[in-house]
VMD Tcl script that draws the C-alpha trace (Angstrom):
set ca {
  {0.07 0.08 0.01}
  {1.14 3.48 -1.12}
  {2.40 5.94 1.75}
  {-0.65 8.34 2.12}
  {0.21 10.56 5.06}
  {-0.23 13.90 3.40}
  {-2.58 14.61 0.34}
  {-2.25 18.05 -0.76}
  {-5.05 19.91 -2.93}
  {-4.14 22.46 -5.48}
  {-6.78 24.30 -7.67}
  {-6.53 23.11 -11.45}
  {-7.24 26.34 -12.91}
  {-4.58 28.11 -11.06}
  {-1.29 27.23 -13.17}
  {0.82 29.03 -10.65}
  {-0.28 26.73 -7.59}
  {-0.03 23.66 -9.92}
  {3.50 24.83 -10.97}
  {4.74 25.06 -7.29}
  {2.99 21.92 -5.94}
  {5.96 19.66 -6.32}
  {8.07 21.87 -4.13}
  {5.83 20.33 -1.16}
  {6.95 16.90 0.05}
  {3.47 15.30 -0.01}
  {2.87 12.03 -0.57}
  {0.25 12.50 -2.97}
  {-0.56 15.84 -4.93}
  {-4.44 16.17 -6.24}
  {-4.97 18.70 -9.00}
  {-8.56 19.64 -8.21}
  {-11.13 20.14 -11.04}
  {-14.24 20.02 -8.66}
  {-15.20 22.39 -5.83}
  {-12.18 24.69 -6.24}
  {-12.74 25.38 -9.72}
  {-15.72 27.61 -10.98}
  {-17.89 26.14 -13.62}
  {-16.38 28.53 -16.28}
  {-12.91 27.38 -15.35}
  {-13.59 23.52 -15.73}
  {-12.15 23.33 -19.09}
  {-9.27 25.22 -18.22}
  {-8.45 23.21 -15.39}
  {-8.84 20.09 -17.27}
  {-6.07 21.12 -19.76}
  {-3.87 22.36 -16.88}
  {-4.18 19.11 -15.23}
  {-3.33 17.19 -18.35}
  {-0.41 18.97 -19.07}
  {1.06 19.01 -15.73}
  {0.55 15.31 -14.83}
  {4.15 14.34 -15.23}
  {5.58 17.85 -13.78}
  {3.46 17.61 -10.55}
  {4.99 14.00 -9.64}
  {8.60 14.92 -10.71}
  {9.79 14.93 -7.05}
  {8.18 11.71 -5.81}
  {4.69 12.56 -5.14}
  {1.93 10.43 -6.58}
  {-0.46 12.48 -8.86}
  {-4.20 12.35 -8.58}
  {-7.07 14.49 -10.06}
  {-10.37 15.17 -8.18}
  {-13.06 14.63 -10.43}
  {-16.60 16.13 -10.50}
  {-19.15 13.77 -9.30}
  {-21.43 11.78 -11.62}
  {-24.69 13.78 -10.78}
  {-22.88 16.92 -12.32}
  {-22.51 15.32 -15.96}
  {-19.03 16.54 -15.69}
  {-17.20 13.33 -14.96}
  {-16.73 11.64 -18.29}
  {-15.33 14.88 -19.67}
  {-12.85 15.00 -16.52}
  {-11.88 11.64 -17.45}
  {-11.38 12.00 -21.03}
  {-9.08 14.80 -20.41}
  {-6.85 13.46 -17.46}
  {-6.38 9.89 -18.03}
  {-2.97 9.59 -19.45}
  {0.54 8.67 -18.57}
  {1.57 10.46 -15.40}
  {-1.76 10.02 -13.52}
  {-1.67 7.68 -10.49}
  {-5.25 7.98 -9.35}
  {-8.41 9.69 -9.33}
  {-10.67 10.81 -6.56}
  {-14.32 10.86 -7.15}
  {-16.12 13.67 -5.27}
  {-19.34 13.10 -3.38}
  {-19.41 8.96 -3.76}
  {-22.78 8.27 -2.46}
  {-23.21 4.61 -3.64}
  {-21.07 1.75 -4.95}
  {-22.50 2.10 -8.36}
  {-20.74 5.27 -8.67}
  {-17.45 3.30 -8.15}
  {-18.24 0.67 -10.48}
  {-19.16 3.07 -13.12}
  {-15.99 5.04 -12.47}
  {-13.80 1.68 -12.71}
  {-15.69 0.68 -15.87}
  {-14.84 3.96 -17.57}
  {-11.24 3.99 -16.43}
  {-10.64 0.49 -17.80}
  {-12.16 1.58 -21.05}
  {-9.53 4.61 -21.46}
  {-6.70 2.63 -20.33}
  {-7.15 -0.04 -23.13}
  {-7.66 2.69 -25.58}
  {-4.67 4.65 -24.60}
  {-2.28 2.28 -23.97}
  {-2.15 2.29 -20.44}
  {-1.58 -0.72 -17.92}
  {-5.14 -1.99 -17.21}
  {-5.95 -1.62 -13.50}
  {-2.84 0.88 -13.21}
  {-5.14 4.24 -12.12}
  {-6.24 3.86 -8.64}
  {-9.37 5.27 -7.07}
  {-9.74 7.56 -3.92}
  {-13.39 7.95 -2.77}
  {-14.63 11.25 -1.23}
  {-17.32 10.44 1.36}
  {-18.92 13.54 2.29}
  {-22.66 13.18 2.45}
  {-24.92 11.36 4.85}
  {-25.48 8.69 1.80}
  {-21.80 8.35 1.34}
  {-21.14 7.53 4.83}
  {-24.18 5.19 4.78}
  {-22.68 3.33 1.99}
  {-19.10 3.57 2.85}
  {-18.26 -0.04 3.26}
  {-20.02 -1.03 0.07}
  {-18.48 1.75 -1.92}
  {-15.04 1.15 -0.42}
  {-15.46 -2.51 -1.58}
  {-17.04 -1.89 -4.98}
  {-13.80 -2.20 -7.01}
  {-10.27 -3.17 -6.48}
  {-8.88 0.00 -7.83}
  {-9.98 1.64 -4.52}
  {-7.13 2.31 -2.39}
  {-8.34 4.95 0.02}
  {-11.39 6.86 1.33}
  {-11.37 10.51 2.36}
  {-13.87 11.79 4.89}
  {-15.28 15.11 3.65}
  {-16.14 17.20 6.68}
  {-17.29 20.42 5.02}
  {-19.99 18.58 2.80}
  {-20.93 16.09 5.52}
  {-21.83 18.93 7.90}
  {-23.94 20.99 5.33}
  {-25.69 17.78 4.53}
  {-26.28 17.04 7.98}
  {-27.45 20.86 8.55}
  {-25.00 21.46 11.31}
  {-22.05 23.98 12.09}
  {-18.65 22.97 11.11}
  {-16.20 23.46 14.15}
  {-12.38 22.99 15.06}
  {-13.66 20.78 17.89}
  {-15.24 18.38 15.51}
  {-17.85 17.03 17.76}
  {-20.57 17.12 15.23}
  {-18.39 15.02 12.82}
  {-17.94 12.21 15.39}
  {-20.21 9.60 14.02}
  {-19.56 10.12 10.41}
  {-15.68 10.06 10.88}
  {-15.71 7.02 13.03}
  {-17.98 5.17 10.86}
  {-15.67 6.04 7.72}
  {-12.94 4.84 9.55}
  {-14.14 1.48 10.49}
  {-15.59 0.99 7.07}
  {-12.37 1.80 5.35}
  {-10.53 -0.73 7.77}
  {-13.08 -3.38 6.93}
  {-12.70 -2.91 3.02}
  {-8.70 -3.06 3.58}
  {-8.19 0.78 2.17}
  {-6.60 3.80 3.92}
  {-8.78 6.10 5.82}
  {-7.86 9.50 4.97}
  {-8.95 12.29 7.40}
  {-10.89 15.52 6.43}
  {-9.35 19.05 5.71}
  {-8.82 21.05 8.55}
  {-9.88 24.69 7.45}
  {-8.70 26.74 10.16}
  {-4.98 26.05 8.95}
  {-3.36 28.76 10.82}
  {-4.35 27.11 14.23}
  {-1.49 24.65 14.24}
  {-2.36 23.27 17.98}
  {-6.13 22.58 17.22}
  {-4.88 20.74 13.94}
  {-2.45 18.65 15.83}
  {-5.26 17.73 18.31}
  {-7.51 17.09 15.44}
  {-4.97 14.65 13.80}
  {-4.21 12.67 17.25}
  {-8.07 12.41 17.39}
  {-8.43 11.08 13.89}
  {-5.31 8.51 14.50}
  {-7.24 7.03 17.41}
  {-10.13 6.50 14.84}
  {-7.94 4.58 12.55}
  {-7.09 7.47 10.08}
  {-3.53 7.36 8.32}
  {-3.38 10.37 6.38}
  {-4.96 13.86 5.77}
  {-6.48 15.63 3.04}
  {-4.52 19.09 3.08}
  {-5.63 22.37 1.71}
  {-2.44 24.47 2.90}
  {1.06 23.56 2.25}
  {1.98 24.40 5.89}
  {0.23 21.15 6.86}
  {2.42 18.86 4.76}
  {5.33 18.33 6.98}
  {3.23 18.09 10.16}
  {0.92 15.38 8.52}
  {4.14 13.33 7.26}
  {5.72 13.53 11.13}
  {2.47 12.71 12.88}
  {1.15 9.91 10.47}
  {4.35 8.32 10.75}
  {5.29 5.73 13.76}
  {6.70 7.51 16.64}
  {10.39 6.54 17.02}
  {9.58 5.24 20.55}
  {6.82 2.96 19.11}
  {9.26 1.67 16.45}
  {11.73 0.70 19.22}
  {8.90 -0.90 21.24}
  {7.87 -2.86 17.99}
  {11.34 -3.97 17.24}
  {11.67 -5.45 20.70}
  {8.24 -7.06 20.85}
  {9.07 -8.80 17.47}
  {12.35 -10.09 18.51}
  {11.05 -11.30 21.81}
  {7.92 -12.91 20.77}
  {9.66 -14.77 17.78}
  {12.13 -16.04 20.05}
  {9.32 -17.34 22.43}
  {7.72 -18.94 19.51}
  {10.60 -21.01 18.79}
  {10.03 -22.46 22.42}
  {6.52 -23.16 21.83}
  {5.14 -19.91 23.68}
  {2.46 -17.55 22.36}
  {2.13 -15.22 25.14}
  {5.12 -13.45 26.92}
  {6.01 -10.56 29.26}
  {7.98 -7.74 27.69}
  {8.67 -4.58 29.77}
  {6.24 -5.64 32.43}
  {3.16 -5.94 29.56}
  {1.52 -8.90 28.45}
  {2.21 -9.60 24.86}
  {0.13 -12.17 23.07}
  {-0.31 -12.88 19.17}
  {-2.50 -9.56 18.49}
  {0.21 -7.25 20.11}
  {2.80 -9.20 18.11}
  {0.92 -8.43 14.91}
  {0.41 -4.84 15.71}
  {4.02 -4.52 16.27}
  {4.78 -6.04 12.67}
  {2.28 -3.48 11.27}
  {4.12 -0.52 12.88}
  {7.33 -2.03 11.40}
  {6.12 -2.26 7.87}
  {4.67 0.99 8.03}
  {7.93 2.39 9.06}
  {9.82 0.72 6.42}
  {7.40 2.02 3.67}
  {7.64 5.44 5.00}
  {11.55 5.14 4.71}
  {11.56 3.92 1.26}
  {9.40 6.72 0.37}
  {11.68 9.37 1.84}
  {14.80 7.57 0.22}
  {13.03 7.54 -3.01}
  {12.19 11.16 -2.70}
  {15.80 12.01 -1.64}
}
mol new
graphics top color blue
foreach p $ca { graphics top sphere $p radius 0.5 }
foreach p [lrange $ca 0 end-1] q [lrange $ca 1 end] { graphics top cylinder $p $q radius 0.2 }
display resetview
């Protein structure tokens, strides 16, 4: 699974911002041709996205494009414009039903075949940002093998729920937690919602910590100042890596002696704890490989 700690969004109609995007060490850079682009600028945004696919990814970031949802009747035009070499994935806005995902996967395969791209190479990320999207989260995340991540869209979710968006995020708790569980059950990465008060770094860090405890492994970012923080906070803590290395070593030695439960640093370690330690080390290695590739 690709590392997805930081998912930076840039407006597709802003050529200057798109051009500067590779300077940011985001794991994924998403060129947006949906909400941040007014209707009159959609075609221009498509052209900018197509022209910059390879350039945006030149420093090691994966390149995605956020598509307009099917109800807008613009999705086909978006796909026709951006499915070319250099595109790693697409994000479908306002995904509400697994049929939306299956339709997208079908169109991607057709374009891959027509344009000489490897079939199945373009990944799908889902933006779940409505009540309907949250209710169908697991089914949508499981609708195609192309789906690698799901993003909780707090702004549209709170609008759909007719509640006020706050930095404390109490109003988001159910939708956020439900999506985290659904993504985990489907075997895809849960990406947390953008934090709109980007200047309040302490509140942002607290929000990241809360989301991590719900199973979120990355963040949708709307301001470059949040990239480095996400890369750090969504990586395993060095102390946890050290602990995991010790647990794995001790437990594997114990298994050779026929044991499946041991005491390590005065705490009980059994198979689930051991497997959790292995997950921490796996994530650590993936991030190290990503950083080495970028360097």
